[in-house]
C-alpha positions in Angstrom: 13.6 25.6 -30.7 10.9 27.8 -28.9 11.8 30.6 -31.2 12.0 27.9 -34.1 8.7 26.4 -33.2 6.7 29.7 -32.9 8.5 30.9 -36.1 6.8 28.1 -37.7 3.4 28.0 -36.0 2.8 32.4 -37.2 3.9 31.1 -40.7 1.4 28.3 -40.5 -1.3 30.7 -39.4 -0.4 33.3 -42.2 -0.4 31.1 -45.5 -3.2 29.8 -43.7 -5.4 33.0 -43.6 -3.7 33.9 -46.9 -4.9 31.0 -48.5 -8.3 31.1 -47.3 -9.1 34.8 -47.7 -7.7 35.1 -50.9 -8.3 31.9 -52.3 -9.8 33.1 -55.4 -7.7 36.2 -56.5 -4.3 33.5 -55.7 -2.5 32.2 -58.8 -2.7 28.5 -58.8 1.1 27.8 -58.3 0.9 30.3 -55.6 -1.9 28.3 -53.7 0.3 25.3 -54.5 3.5 26.4 -52.5 1.3 28.0 -49.8 -0.4 24.7 -49.5 2.7 23.0 -49.6 4.4 25.0 -47.2 1.3 24.7 -44.1 1.5 20.8 -44.7 5.0 20.8 -44.6 5.1 23.0 -41.2 2.7 20.9 -39.8 4.6 17.6 -40.9 7.7 19.5 -39.0 6.0 20.4 -35.9 4.7 17.2 -35.7 7.8 15.2 -35.9 8.8 18.0 -33.2 6.5 17.4 -31.1 6.6 13.3 -31.7 11.0 13.5 -30.6 9.8 15.1 -27.8 7.5 13.0 -26.2 9.3 9.6 -27.3 12.6 12.0 -25.6 10.1 12.6 -22.2 8.8 8.8 -22.5 12.2 6.8 -22.7 13.3 8.9 -19.9 10.5 8.6 -17.8 10.6 4.8 -18.7 14.2 4.9 -18.0 13.7 6.0 -14.2 11.0 3.7 -13.6 13.2 0.5 -14.6 15.8 2.0 -11.9 12.9 2.5 -9.4 11.6 -1.4 -10.2 15.2 -2.4 -9.7 15.6 -0.9 -6.4 12.2 -1.9 -5.1 12.7 -5.5 -6.7 16.5 -5.4 -4.9 14.9 -4.5 -1.3 11.7 -6.8 -1.8 14.6 -9.3 -2.4 16.5 -8.2 1.0 13.0 -8.0 3.0 12.6 -12.0 1.7 15.7 -12.8 3.5 15.3 -10.8 6.4 11.5 -12.5 6.8 13.0 -16.1 6.3 15.6 -15.1 9.3 12.7 -14.0 11.5 10.7 -17.7 10.5 13.9 -19.2 11.5 14.4 -17.6 14.7 10.9 -17.9 15.7 11.2 -21.8 15.1 14.5 -22.0 17.3 12.5 -20.3 20.0 9.9 -21.9 20.1 12.5 -25.7 20.1 13.9 -23.3 22.8 11.0 -22.4 24.8 10.4 -26.3 24.8 13.5 -27.5 25.5 13.1 -25.0 29.0 9.7 -26.4 29.7 11.2 -30.0 29.8 14.2 -28.6 31.6 12.0 -27.1 34.2 10.1 -30.4 34.7 13.1 -32.2 35.6 14.7 -29.6 38.1 11.1 -30.0 39.4 11.1 -34.1 39.5 14.8 -34.2 40.8 13.8 -31.3 43.5 11.3 -33.5 45.1 13.6 -36.5 44.5 15.6 -34.5 47.2 12.3 -34.2 49.3 11.9 -37.5 48.8 15.3 -38.7 49.5 14.8 -41.4 52.6 16.3 -44.3 53.6 14.4 -46.6 56.1 15.8 -49.3 58.0 16.1 -50.8 61.3 18.5 -51.0 63.8 20.1 -53.5 66.3 17.2 -52.2 68.8 14.5 -52.9 66.3 14.1 -49.2 66.1 13.0 -48.0 62.9 15.7 -45.3 61.5 14.4 -43.1 59.0 17.5 -40.7 57.0 18.4 -39.7 53.8 20.6 -41.3 51.6 24.0 -38.9 51.4 25.3 -40.6 48.0 21.7 -40.4 46.3 21.3 -36.9 47.6 24.9 -35.9 46.1 23.8 -37.4 42.6 20.7 -35.9 42.6 22.0 -32.4 43.5 24.9 -32.9 40.6 22.1 -33.7 38.1 20.1 -30.5 40.0 22.8 -28.1 39.6 23.7 -29.6 36.1 20.0 -29.3 35.1 19.9 -25.7 36.2 22.8 -24.6 34.2 21.2 -26.3 31.4 18.4 -24.0 31.5 20.4 -20.6 32.4 22.2 -21.4 29.0 19.2 -22.0 27.5 17.2 -19.1 28.7 20.1 -16.3 27.5 20.1 -18.4 23.8 16.4 -17.7 23.7 17.4 -13.9 25.0 19.8 -13.8 22.6 17.6 -14.3 19.9 15.0 -12.2 20.7 17.4 -9.5 20.6 17.9 -10.4 16.9 14.7 -11.0 15.9 13.9 -7.3 17.2 16.3 -6.4 15.0 15.3 -8.3 12.1 12.1 -7.2 12.7 14.0 -3.5 12.5 15.6 -4.0 9.1 12.1 -5.4 7.9 10.4 -2.2 9.1 13.2 -0.1 7.6 13.3 -1.8 4.1 9.3 -1.4 3.5 9.7 2.1 4.2 12.4 2.2 1.9 9.7 1.0 -1.0 7.4 3.4 0.4 9.5 6.1 0.0 10.3 5.3 -3.4 6.9 4.5 -4.1 6.2 7.4 -2.6 8.8 10.0 -4.7 8.3 8.6 -8.1 7.5 11.0 -10.8 
């Protein structure tokens, strides 16, 4: 292709040069033939260049389309992960409120245990202050139940924190991948 293109260009230059230098001495038939040859070589050269450019454009457009498809897929993955992260944040806020409510209940139950006082007067007229064992047992059971529930919520919140970190790391990895695709693009 290079040899053929070079030969056509050299022939075109020679024919144009001959037409210019000897235009008065050349016969009309030779002038017509050389003019036709120059025009034909220009058309052939232009068609070759056009074909090369179209081929290069199609190849580049295909690569660009592929990159856009990959980027679009990665953006979709990132949207799904972002939705998961938002859901995790919402669940963590709900857990934080639940933990706060349970802590409030534990505090009230602890105060109830401290204030579990029963007063009565004995046969001699003395006022006796004591604690109600049945009330104490019930309050202690409720306190233990609330403590276990709080510990369960705290463990769940920690698992969600780990999951949230993983999701954010995945989002960051996708963002880096998209940047790499864009920066390595031809």
